[in-house]
N, C-alpha and C positions, 0 to 999 in steps of 0.2 A: 432926415434922421440918420445919424451915423451909427454903424454897427458897434462902434466902440463907446458910444455915449452911455453914461450911467442911467439906467431905467429903474426908478424907485416908485413904488405904489404903497400907500398906507391901507391896511386892513384893520378890522376891529382888534385883532390880536397883536398887530405890530407891522413894521415896515418890511417890504419884500423888494429884492433887487432881481430884475429879470434881464432879458436880452432883447435886442431888436434884430430880427433875422428874416430875410426873404419878404420884407415888407410887412412883417407882423411883430407885435410885442408878444413875447413868449415867457411864460412863468411856469416853472416845473417844481414838483416836490413840495407843494404847499400843504401843510397839515390842516385838515378840516375837523379833526377830533383828537382827543388825547390818545396816546399810544395804548392799544388794548393789550397791555402786558402786565405781568405780575398779578396783582389782585383784580385788575380789570380784564384779564383773559375771560372770555365767555360772558362778559357783561355787555349791557347796552352801551353804545358809544357815548362818551362823555365829552363835554366842551373842551376845545383846545385851550391850552394855557398860553397866556400872553408872553411875549419875549421883549427884551430891550434891544436897542440898536437896530441894525438892518440885517435881516436874514437873507442869505443867498437863495434864489429860486431859479438857478441856472441849470440844475441837473435834476433828473428824476429821483424820487425817493425809492426806497426798497419796495419790491412787490410782495404781495401776500405769499406766505409759505405754501409751496405746492410741489407735487411730484411731477417733473417734466415728462412729456410724452416719450415713450420708449423709442419711437421712430418719428422723424420729422415729416409732416405731410406737406406735399407741394402746395405752396401758397399760404400755408398757415403761419401766423406770426411765431417767431421763435423768441423764447425768453431765456435761452441758454446764456449763462454768464451774468445775468442781471442779479444784483444782490437781493436776497430774500430776508424778511424779518417780520415778526409779529407786529412790530411798529411799522405799519404799512398804510395807514389811512391818510393818503395823499391824493391831491388832485392837480391837474395841469391845465393851463389856459393858453389858447392862441386867440389873439384879438387884433383887429385892424387899427384900433385907436384907443388911447387912454384919454377919452374926452367925454362930453355929455351927450353923445349921439344916441345912447340907449338902444343899442343893437339887440336884435333877437338873440337868445341864448340856446345853443344846441348842447345838451347834456348827455354825454356818451357813456353807456354802461357796457363794458366788455363782455364777451361770451367766454365759454370754456367749461360747460357742463357743471357749473358751480364748484369746480375743483381746480381749474387752472385759469390762466389769463391775467391781464393787467391793463391798466390805462396807459401803457407805454408801447402799444402795438406799433410796429414800424410804419404802417401806412398812415399813421397820424402825424408823423414827424414833420413833414413839409408844411402842413397847415393849409393845403390847397382849398379845402372846403370853406374855411374861415375867410380866406382871401377872395375866392370867387364869389361867395355869397354875401360878403360884408356882414358876417355874423360872428358871434363869440362862441368858440368851441371849448367845451370843458370835458376832460376825461378824468375818470376816477379809478382808484383801487377800492376794493372792499374785501372783507374777510371771506375766505373760501373754505370748502371742505368741512372737516371736523371742527375747525375753529370758528366757522361762520354759520354752519347749517346743521349742527347736531343738537338735538334736544336732550339736555341733561336735567332739566327741571323736575321731570316726573321721577326719574330713576334715583335722584339724590334727595328727593323730598323737598326740593326748593332750595337746598343749601347752595347749589350752583344753579342760578335762575335762568340759564340759557334756554330759550324757547325753541331754538332751531331757525330763527329768523334774524339773527344778529347781522348777517350779511346784508339783508334788505334794510335793516335799520341803519346800517352804515350808509347806504345809498341815500336814505332820507336825511341823515345828518349832513351829507354833502350838499343836498338840496337846500338845507337850512343855511349852510355857509354861502351858497350862491345868492340866496335871498338877501343875506345881510351884507354881502361884500361886492357883488358883481358890478354894481354901478361904478366903482372905482376903476374897473377894467373896460369901461365903455359899453357895458351890457345893461339890459333891461330886466330887472327881477320880476316884472309883471308880464313878461313874454318869454317863458321858458318851455322848451320842448324836450321831453325825455325821449331818448332814443337808445336802442341797444340791439345787439345781434346774438342769436342763439340763446344761451342762458341770459344774456343781457336783454334780448327781446322778451323772454319769459319773465324777467324782472319787471320790464315795462308793463306787461299785462297784469302782473300781480300788484304793482304799485297803484294801478288804476282802482283797485279795490280796497286799499289800506287807508283807514281813517287818519293815521299819522302823516300821510302824504297829501291829504286834501289841501288844496289851495297853493301848493308849492310848485306846481307845474301847470301848464295851460294847454298843451297839445302832447300827443303821444305818437311815436313813430317806431313801431316794433318790426324788426327784421328777422325772419327765420326763427320765430319764437313767439308764442302767444301767452295765454293765461292758464296753461294746461299742466305744467309740471309742478305740481304741489301735492305733498303727501298728507294722508290722514295722520292724526296724532299717534294712533296705536301702531301704525306702520313705522313711524320714525322712532318710537320708543323701542320697538323690536330691533331695529337696526342699531340703536345705541347699545342695547344689551349685547348684541353680537360684537360690537366694537370693544366693549369692556371685557367680554369673555376672552378675546384674543390677548388682552393685556393681563388676564387672570385677576381682574378686579371686579368689585361689586359696587353698587351705588353708594354704599356707606363709606367707601374708600376715597373720600373727598380729598384728603390731604395728598394721597398718592396721585390722584388725577391732576391736582394743581401743580404738583412737582414734576410732572412729565416735561421733558424738554421737547423742543419743536421737532426734532428728528424722530423721536419716538412716536409723536402724534402722526407724522406723515407716514412713517413705516407701517403703523397699524392701519391707517387709512388705506394704504395700498393693498395690504393683505385682505382687508374687508372688500375692497373693490373687486379683487380677483375672484373672491368667493361669490359675491352677488352677481357678477357678470356671468359666471358659469352656471349658477343655480337658477337665476331669475332673468337672465339676459338684460340686467340693468346697465344702463349707460353710465350712471353715476350713483354712488351710495347716498349722497346728501343733496337735499333740495329744500325749498321752502316748505313749511308745515302749517296746517290749520291747527294752531295751538290754543285757540279760544281767546287770545288777547291781541297780539299784533295782527293775526289773521283769524277772524272769528268764524269765517265760513269759506268755502271754496271761492276763489276769485270770480269765476264766471257767474256763480249764484248772486254775488253782491253786485256785479256789473249789470246783470239782467234786471236787478231791482232799481237800477238807475243811479247808482252812487257816482258814476262818472259821466252822466248824460250830457254835461256841458263840454266835454273834451273832444275836439276833433281828432280823428285818428287816421294814420296812413300806415298801412300794413302790407307785407308781402313776403314771398318766399322765392327760392330758386326752384326750377323745374325738377332738378335731379339732386336734391339735398344729400341723400344718403347713398348715391351711386359709388362714392369713394369707399363705402363699406366693403364692396366687392373686391377691391384691391388690397385692403388692409387685413381683413379677418378671414383666415382660411376656412373657418366653419361656415362662413357665408359664401365665400368665393367658390367653394367646391360643393355646395349644397346640390342635391338632386331633387327630383319631384317628390319622392317620399319624404325627404327631410323638410322640404318646403311645406308640405301638408302638416307634418308634425309640428313645425314651428308655429304655423298659423293657427292650428287647433288649440294652442296654448294662449292665443290672444282673443279669439272670437269663437262662437259656437261652431263645433266641428261640422255640422250639417251645412253651414254657409260656405265652407272653404272651397269646395269644387267650383261653385258658380262664380265666386269672387276671383279665383285664379283664372278662370276662363275669360272673364271680363277684362282683367288686366292684360292677359296674354294677347287678346285681340286688339286692345287699344295700343299696346306697345309695339305690336307688329306693324300697325299703321304708321306709328311715329318713327320707328327705328329700323324696320325691315327684318329684325330678328330679335329674339328674346330668350333669356335663360332663366332657370329658377332663381338664380341670384339676382337678376335684373327685376324679376317680379317682386321678390321680397324687398329689394331696395325701394321700389316704387310704392309698395304698400306701406312700408315704414315711413317714407317721406310724407305720404298723406296722413298717416296715423299720428305722427309726432308734430308735423309742421303745417302742412297746407290746410287741412280741414280745421284744426283748432284756430288758425288764423282767420279762415272764412267765418267760423262761428263768432269770433270776436267782432269782426266787421259787421256781421248781420245784427249782432246785439246792439252795437253802438248805433247802427243805422235805424234799427227799430225804436231806439230810445230818442231819436231825433238829432243825433250828432252827425256832422259831416263825416263820412267814411270813404276812404280812397284805397283801392286795391292795386297792387302790381304783382307781376310774375316775371322774374328774371330768367330769360330763356336762352341767352347767349351761352355757347358752350366753350369751355376752356380748350385750348389747343394742346395742353399738356398730355403726355402719354398717348399721343395720336388720337386725342379726343375721347379717350376712355372715361374720363371723369364727368363729361357732360357739363350741364349747368349746375355745378357742384356747390355744396354748402360753403359759404364764405367767398365765393367768386365775385360777388357784387361789392364787397368791401373796398377793394382797390379802386373800383370805379367811383364809388361814393367819395373817397378821400383823395382821388387824383394821384394814385400810386400804381400805374400800370407797369408790368414787366413782361419781357418777351416770352418767358417760359410758361407762366401760369395764366396770364390774361391775354397775351398777345399785345402787340403795340403797332398801330398804324393810324392813319388819319381817321378812318371810319370808327375805330375803337375810341380814339380820343373824343370824337363827337358824341359817342354813346356815353362816355364818362361825364361830359359836360351836361348832357340831358339828365343823368342821374343826379348830379350835383345841383343843377338849377332847380329841378322840381323839388328836391329836398329843401333847398334854401327858401323857395317860395312858400312851401308848407310851413316851415319854421317861422317865416315872417308873418303869414296871413291866415294859416289854416287851410289853404287851398294850393295844391301843387301845380296848378296851371301856370305856365310861364311861356316866354317867347320860344324857347327851344323845343318844348313838347306841345305847345299850343294848349287847347282846352282838354283838361283831364276831368271827365265826368265822375260824379259820385257813384259809389257802389250801391245802386238801387235794385229794383226788381229784375232788371236785365243783367245784373252782375257785370257791369262794365269794368274792364280790367286793362291796365296799361301793361303791355308786353315790352320789356326792355330787351332789345336785340339790335343787330346792325340796322335793321329796319324797324325801329320802335313804332308801336301803333296801339290803338285802343281796340279791343274786341269784347264782344258780349259772351260771357260764360265760356272762356277758352278751356280746352282740355276737359270737357265735362265727363267724358267717359272714364 
């Protein structure tokens, strides 16, 4: 196949022209739902409208409106310069063949605390995972922040029916598109694995519990995020009230809300974020909500009842997810023992704090040789937000009879003289074959680690079991808590880092 040859595929909405690059057929900027603009702002996603002729799918579509990070984190995808628009519901495809091979489909949901990110992350660009695993990779955009996760239904008396789960419903609409169209791209609609990182991993955990998603995917692969970041309705209504107060609006001011331009929505979101971060230590003002409709109960409650008992799951975290907090946030970096106790007393019963701090101090001393209050707080927050919720999800699926596989990414970034450790997001370049000298390091041993991560993922996507030639047998997460440790010397251990 020549790179210059015209590549055209027909979908239910119309014909698309993609490109052939690096041994893959690549299609970008494919609309999977109608633009959520004008009267469709804050509405559930609507079907995409058909077009005549051939639509170009050679370039990414605009990403969801977002306030970019004030400082660029080492290793984090940058979206600087990418066009933003409320017309953002696009997906992208990397496939080894436009044939009848019915390859497994890997459906990627980006992270970003439900307020930033896009399916155009730079580590996706080369398509290494699709090529290595002979699978079809799909990445998506979905609505973020106030446009995708703000409940307006209660405060406007239903005039604006937004439940606060529109971003999740976008993800399900993209799954519908895959079901209806992926065969034309060499994929199998009956073998779809949803996967995501951080807020994307939390989306995966939540989709496991959503009736609207039933039957639309067949395996789940959540990375650094489980089913735990979901708000109660009253909490989300309170946050919406604060949002409107900043704008000097009330719920009855529906016309004024609808007439807000995108910049006003984002500026108000940033003000609210700053307030909630200072007052409540909130990482994000907006998240999925138990609205009684799209989400009728907390995801873990539904999952425990067995709503996803047929779904194999592969879940894991990095050892030092939030160590980067120490370098970013001076309130954390410079915290002392007194500040540590005060911060933890706002999270857990105060009488537990001294013994918990001591347990972490001893464990971290064994692991690192030294420990600071900031290091203790980062480790506690890593367990609180990422590792323990992931283990609870694995245990629940295991107890319901589904195959469950656990990993812990323990290789440490060389960046900043190793200060970041096995930081949040370090495993993504390994999964997608996009190593770099500064963040991941790059040598033959690390390339071998990347192939292990890719091969085990592709094996799980194909069969529901991550065992493969490069990592050999990967046991299920049973009573011994068998866990794959991804490192230069990858290995399986029982109940690692229990302390």
